[in-house]
N, C-alpha and C positions, 0 to 999 in steps of 0.2 A: 208686910213682905219688904225686905230691904233690897238694895241694889246687888248685893252679893249672891242673892239667891237666883237660881236659873230654873225655868219651867221646862219640863220634859213631857213627852207624850207617854201616857201610861201603857200604851199598847206596844209601841216599837222603840221607845226611849229616845226618839229624835228631839233635838232641841227645837223649841217653838217659842214664839213671841209670848210675852206675858198676857196680852189680851186676845190671843188666838182662840177661836172657838172649835178648830179642828186641826188635825195634823196634816201638813202639806205632803208628808212622805207616804203615810198609809191611809190617810183620809178619815181616821177615827175622830169622832166628835166627843167633846168632854165639857163638863160644867166648870164654872169659874172657881169652884173650891177644890179643884184638882190640886193635890199636894205638890208643893214646890220645895225642892231641897237645894241646899248649896251645891254649886257646880262641882266642887272637888269631891263632896260627899256623894253626889249623884254619880259621878264618873267612877268613883271607887266602890260604891256600895250597891248601885243599881243591879238587879239580877239580870243575867244574860247580856251584859254590856258588850262583850266581844261578839256574841252571835248577832246582836243588833247592828253593830258596826259592819260586820260582814255582809248582813242583808242590805244595809244601806249602800255599801260599795257595789254589791251585785245589782241593786236597783239602778244605781247611777250608771253602771256599765251597760245595763239593758237600755236605759234611756239614751246613752251615748250611741249604742249600736243602732237603735231605732232612728235617732237623729241622723246618723251617718247614712243609714239606708234611705231615709227620706231625702237627704241631700243628693245621694246618688240617683234616686228616682227623679228628683227635680232636675238634676244636671242632665240625665239621660233624655228627659222630656224636652229640656231646652235644646240639647244637641240635636234631637230628632226634629224639633221645630226649625232649628237653623238649617239642617239638611234639607228639610221640606221646602223652606223658604228659598234656599240656594237653588234647589231643583226648579222651583217655580220661576225664579229670576232667570235661570239658564233657559228654561222652556220659553219664557217670554222673549228673551233675546233671540233664540232660535226662530220663534214665530215671526218676530220683527225682521230678522235677517231674511227669512224665507219670503216674507211679504215684500221686502225691499227688492230681493232678487227677482221675484215674480214681476214686480212693477218694471224693473229694469229690462227683464226679458221681454215683457209685453211691449215696452217702448221700442226696444231694438227690433222686435218682430214687426211692429207697426211701421217703423222707419224702413226696414228692409223690404217689406211688402210695398210700401209707397214707392221706394226706389225701383223695385222690379216692375211694378205696374206703370210707373212713370216712364221708365226706359222702354218698356214694351209699347206703351201708348205713344211715346215719342217716335219710335221707329214705324209703328203702324201708320201714324199720321204722316210721317215722312214719306212712306211708300205711297200712300194715297195721294200725296201732293207732289209726286215726282214729275219733273218736266224739264224742258230745255229752253234756255234763253239764247237767241241767235240774232245778231244784227251786224250790219256792215256800214261803215262810214268811209267816205272817200273825199280826199282833199287834194287840190292841185296847186302847184306853185308856178306863177308866171310873173317874174319881176318886171316892173316898168322900165327899170334901167339895169340891164344885165351887167354882172361883174365878170372879170376875167376868171375868178375862182368863186364858185357859188358855195354857200354854206348850207349844209343839211344836218339837222340834229334831231335824233329820235330818242325819247326816254319813255320806258314802260316799266311799271312795277310788277305786273303779272301777265307778260306776253312775250312770245318769241319775236325776234326781229329778223327779217329777211331782206337783204339789200341785193337788188338785181338791176340789170340794164334792159332797156327796151330792145326788142328784136325787130320791130318795124318803126318807121318814122312816126314821131309824135310831136304835138305842138307845145305841150307843157315842158317846163324845165325839171319838174319833179312831181311825182304823184305818190300819195300815201293812202293806203287802204288799211283800215282797221277792221279786222274780222274777229268778232267776238262770238264764242261758242261756249256756253256754260250749261252743264246738265247735272242732274242728281236729285236727291230727295229735297223736298220743300221748294223746288225751283219753279213750280207751276205758277204762272201769273207774275213772275218777277220781271222788272223792267231795268233799263240801263242805270237809273238812279239808285237802285238797290245795291249796285256793285261798285260803281265808279263815280268819281267827281266829273264835272263837265270836261270834255276834251279840250286841252289848250292847243290852239293852232295859230301860228303866226307866220305870215307870208308876205310881209311888207318888203324887207330887204334880204330875207333868208327864209328857208323852210325849217320850221321848228315845231314839233309835235310832242305833247306830253300826255300820257295816259296814267292816271293815279287811282288808287283804290279809295272808295268811300271809307271814311274813318270808322263808321259804324259796322262796316262789313267784317272787320276783324273780330268783333265781339258778338256778332249775331250768330246764335247757335244754328240757325237754319242754313247758314252758309259754310258750316264746318265739314259738310259731307258732299260738297259739290266738286265736280271735275271740270277744270278749265282747259280749253284748247284755244287760246287767243293768239292771233298772229297779226303782226304789223308788217306790211310789205312796202318797202320804199323802192320805187322804180325810177331809174335815172336815165338820162340820155347819154349815148355813147360819144357825142360830139362836144360835151361840156366837161370842164374840169371842176371837180368838187373837193371841198374839205368835208369829211364825213365823220360824225361822232354818233355812235349808236350804243345805248346803255340799257340793259335789262336787269332788273333785280331778280326775278324768278322766271327763267326761260333762257333759251340759247340765243346766240347772235351768229348769223351766217351771212357770207357775202360771196358772190361769184362775179369775177371781173373778166369780161370777154376780151378778145383780141383788139388791138389798136385803141385801147382806152387808156387815158392818162389820169392818174389820181394825184391830188396834191398831198393832203395829209389824211391818214386813216387811223381812227381810234375806235376799237371795238372792245366792250367790256360787259361783264355780267357778274352777278353774285352766285347764283345757283344755276348752272347750265354750261353747255360747251360753247366755245368760240371757234369758228372755222372760216378760213379764207381760201378760196380757189381762184387762182389767176392763170390765164393763158395768154401769152404774147401781150401782156399789159405792162404799163410803165408806172411804177410807184416812185414818184419823184421826191417826196418829202418823208419817206419812211412809213413805218407801220407799227402800231402797238395793239396787241391782243391780250386781254387779261381776264381771268376769272378766278373765283375763290374755290368753288366746288364744281369741278367739271374739267374736261380735257380741252386742249388747244391743238388745232390742226392747221398747219400752214403748208399749202400745196401749190408750188409755183412751177409752171412750165414755160420756158423761154421768156421769162420776165426780166425787166430791167429795174434796178434799184438805185436811187440817188441819195439815200440816207439810211440810217440804222433801222433795224426791225427787231422786234422782241415778242416772245411768247411766254406768258407767265401764268402759273396757277398755284394754288396751295394744296389742294387735294385732287389729284388727277394727273394724267400723263400729258406730255408735250411731244408732238410729232412735227418734224420739218422735212419736207421733200422738195428738192430743187433739181430741175433738169435744164442744163444749159443756161444758167443765170448769167446776167451781165450786170456789171457795176460801173456807174459813171464816176464814182470816187471811192476812196477807201471807206469802208463802213464797219460797223460792229454788229454782231449777231448775238443776242442774249436769250438763252432758253433756261427757264427756272421753274422748279416745282419743289414742294416740301415733301409730300408723300405721293410718290408715283414715279414712273419711269420716263426716260427721254430717249427718243429715237431720231436719228439723223440719217437721211439717205440722200447723198449728194452725187450727182452725175454731171460731169463736165466734159463735153466733147468739142467745145469751142473755147476760144480765148475769153477769159472772164473780165478783162478790162481794168480791174483794180484789185486791191487786197481786201480780204475779209478776215477780221480778227473776232473771235467769239469765245463764249463760255457756255458750258452745259452743266448746270448745278442742280443736285437733288440731295435731300437728307436721307430719306428712306426710299430706295428704289434703284434699279439698274439703269445703265446707259449703254445704248447700242449705236455704233457708228459704222456705216457702210459708205465707202468713198471709191469712186472710179473716175479717172480722167485718161484721155488719150492724146493730150496736147503737150508738146514739149515745153511750152512757155507757162505751163500751169504746174504748181507744186502744192504739197499739202503736208502739214504736221499736226497730228492728233496725239495729245498726251492724256494720261489717265491717272487719277489719284483717288484712293479709297481708304477708309479707316478699317471697316470690317467687310472684307470681300477681296476679290482679286482683280487684276487687270490682265486681260488677254489680248495680245496683238496677233492678228491673223494676217500676216504679210503674204499676199497672193502673188503680186508681180510688181517689181520696182519699188517695193517698200521694205523698210527695215525698222522694226520696233515702232510702228506708227508714223514713220516719216518717209516721204517719197525720196528716192535717190537723187532726184533733180531739184530738191527743195532749195539748195544753195545756188542754183543757177539763176541767171536773170529771168525775170518774169513775175507774174502775179501768183499769189499764194493764199491758201486757206490755212489759218493757224488757230486751232480751237482746243481749249483745255477743258477736260471733263472731270468733274469732281462729285463724289458721293460719300456719305458717311457710312451708311449701311447698304451694301449692294455691290454687285459686280459690274465691271466695265469691259465691253467687248469692242474692239476696233479692228475692222477689216478694211485693208487698203489695197488698191491696184492702180498703178500708174505706168502707162506704156510710153 
């Protein structure tokens, strides 16, 4: 057999290898002596060649279809597996997320429960340990070498200060009483050291007392619910002249000056609380300063004499000045100031005033009210008003024209006071006979 001869299957006519023992197309087996014809002759002379080629094409088409179907089945199974896997991954994520959410919720629930039980427990314990701390300390000042003007200084961080004069003769030059009263939850069994530093008292050449808070008391939770009513009372002698400085951080400062008392210098101040001064037939020789940040200032003088300037100042609160038959040993300045709050002046002058008073009443947000009366020909007055948002009202009752007395230009002593506000009205009522 030469190379030009081609071997064909005797059953289906498919080309096969020379040494093949069966047909790969139809599966027929054959012996080695199967006739082999030249390719050209086989193609041209083999019986049923066209039918065989058609069958081969159909067979191939069937194989291709089966392969395509198989591929589609495999692809579908792979896609199904991918979807299943995707669903499994999503389910795992959801479970993981739900587990994490549950843990978070559990932690939050535990925290909230702890907070609730902690707060409830805190207040239960607080109520069970409610109590009151109360104690009084007394100090006296008796200088070995008395001065013409005695110095008295009081400083308190959480206490009101009351300055008064003795009503009966006493031997001391000054007495200071510290009355401490603290009540509330957790206060049972508390002592002085739980609240305050040791009281500072100096009485060598002057009377000076300082009451300050214990540094730990500010951060001690058991002291956040206490109610304090601490009062420091300074009692002075009516026959002694004093320089007085009283300062309170939280608490008011008040002073009552009785008749025939002479004061040298008076400075009253606080941060949170009101400042008030009541004087009757008293002599304020070196002026008066009353200052607070949050609170009102009240200055009430009846038949008092002034030898220097006086002022009432606050940031948030009102200022009130009442004078009745005041006398002035020299020309002075009166200053009344607030940022948020009103100012009220009530001046009644039925005697000669002795000198001139120049003053200002100033507020940013608030109204100003002035009521003035005099019945002395040698006394005149002029009150002016200025406002940005608001009006100025002049109520001329008798002997006044637009806030100025008709005798203002005549010889004599005068009140000249300018009132100013940014937002608020100004009312000026004047009567001069």
